[in-house]
N, C-alpha and C positions, 0 to 999 in steps of 0.2 A: 694291158700289158702290165697299168698305174693302177691296178685295185691285184693283181696279182705283186705286185712290187711292197705298195702298201703290205701289204698282209704279210706278208715275210716282214718287213720293219714293221710291227708293232709284232710280231712272234720277238725279233729280236731283242724289242726294250724289255719284254713282258721275262725273259731269257734274265738277260739285262738287272734289273728292276730283283731280280729273285734271288742272282746269285751276288748283287750287294745285300741283302738284307741277310744271306743264309751262313758271308760269311763276316757278320758284325763282328769285332773285337771290343770281346768283355772286360775292363785288366781290373785290379781291390790297385786302389791309391794308397790307402791305410786302413786297418784294425789296432782293436783295442778291447780287451777284457775289464771286467769289477767285475770280482771278484771280491765281496765282502769286504768293499773300501781299498782294493789292493788293485792298485789297475795298471797294468800287463801294457804293454804297445808293439804290435808287431810281432808279438815272440805267444808260443802257451802256458801259459802258469800250469804252476802242478795241482793237479787231478783235468784237467783240459788234455782234448787227445786231438788234435784235429789232422790224423793222419789220411781222413776222408777230405780233407777241402784242402784246392788248389790255391794257393797263395800268391800267384800268380794274376788268374782271371776273381780267384771271388767267391768259387760256383761250387760246393759238394755240401756235403755237413762235417758240425763241428759235435759234441758230445766232451758235458762237464758232468763229474763225481760229483757229489758230497755232501758228508757226512756229520754227523755229531749237533744237541737237540744244539735248539735256540735258531734264536731268526736266521732268514739269512736271504743272499740278492747275488743278483750271478745276471750280470749282462755284457751286450753286445755290439761293439759301435763300426759302420764299415762303413767307407767312402768307395764306392764302384766308381769306373767312368769305361761306360761307351760308345769307341769309333772316337776317341779323341784327337788322334790325328788326322780324322776325315772332317771334323766337323767340331771341332774345339770341347771345351767341358759344362760348358754352363747352358747348353738349350735344350736341357732334361728336365722330368716334374716328376713327381710322385706320387703315390695315390694310396691310401689302406680300404682291406675289403675286411666284409665280418665279420665280428664282434670280440673282441680282448676279451681269454680267458681273465678271473679272477687272480690279479696278482700279477696280472701280466702289463706289461707299460711298452710303452715306444715313442718315437719320435720321427717323423723324416724332416731334414731343413738345410741350409746349405751351410758347409761343416764348418762357419766360423770365420773361415777371411774376410769374409765380409757382413754379414746378417744376423748371420745364424746364431743358435744360442743349444747347439744339440751338444755339443762338448762338454760344456759350462756342465746343462743338467748330468749327464754321462755320466762326468765326475761325481758329480753331490748323491747320482741313481735316484734323479726321480726327474725322470722322464717327462712330459708333461702331456703328449695323446696328442700329437697335432704338428696338423702339414704345414709347412710354412710354403712349398713351393709347387704347388699344387700348379694344372695344366695352364694353360695361358701366363705362368707368372715364371717361370724357366728362368733355371740358371741353372750351376754345382746343386748337389742331391744326395746327403748321406745318411744313410738312416741307424736307425738305436732300436733296439729290444731290452729289454727284463725282466728277470719275475722280482718278488719278493713271496716269500713262503720261510713257513715255520714247522721242524725238524724234532720229532722226539728222541728221545734215548733210544738207540739202533736202529735208526730210520738214514736210512740214502736218499739221494734224488738226482736224479738224470735228467739236464736241462741240456736235448739236443739243441740245433742250429740248421737250416736246412736254408741252401741258394741254389737258384734254379732257375733257366732259361724257359719252361714251362712253370704256366698257372699252377697249382694245387688246387688238386678237383672241390675241396672244398677247407671249413678250417680259419683262420684268420690268418690274414698275412697284408705285407709292404709290397707292391710294385715300385719300382724305381723305371720308365720311360725315353725313351729317345726320339722324339716324331720323325727324324731324316732317316733315321735308320730302319725303324720300327722293331729295335730289337728290346727288350723287357727282361731285368734283374728282381726276381721273386724272394723274397726273406720270410721265412716260416720257425716257425719255437716252437717246444711244448713242456711240455714239466710230471716227470713220474715220479710218486713216491714211494718206495717201497717199505717193507718189512727186512733188516738184514737175515735172514736164514732161519727167521721162527720155524723149530720145532718145539713144540707141546712137551712140557715133562710130564713124568712114569704117572703123573697121580693122572694129570693133566688127558689124558690117552684113558687111561683106567673108567674117572667118571662120562667121559665120549661111549665109550664101550659098551656103560654098564646105561646108559639112557635109549644108544640103540637098541640093546635086549628090551627093554623097559616097551621102547618103542613096536618089535615086533610081536613078545605078549600081547599087548592090549589090541592088536591085527585081530589077530590068532581069535579074542572072543569074544572079533563083531565080526556076524555075517558080511559076506558084499549089499548087502539086498539091506539091511538093513530100517526095519521104517524108521520114519521121522515118527517125532512125541513131540 
């Protein structure tokens, strides 16, 4: 009977732990954009689409589109909390995974209420690529990532930011972790630069056509099994 009772208690405890972990509450305390030095706190500036982003949980996707030749910059700062009402906000840590791409910056740090410098670096557009809140030094965690890049005339950049409670399958990303709830937040981003609907001029199309005709004529003169000289 005791073994039977102990078994049910173990099952109940496991179900309770699973329920607690599954019901972890992720919330967003603060977020801000820095677009070419113009900072917008808690709102989406022109060119920024947050339709796929939940501003309460801080999960989802954000898209930024920039055009115009020159050196450009786009950064995002976020301050998430995990189960804040259950186990406070200063028991979390962060980590990075993978290798950042060329032009991609990042930082994990205490938001600046006590010791962190992440927000000042974000305002200056100079994230330091350091983790100020690693495992073993838990505190309040905030994260930021940015992109420095150049656009030519007729090019458009799309910067995508993604936040999820499921780890990305690869690439570079940041992680905010709460050991008391086993919940985590993953932040990743990407940069895509495209030519704005470039269509070759008629003269260019003519040259391309002539080149194709020349290639076809040349292939017809050579037999498929032409011996090497």
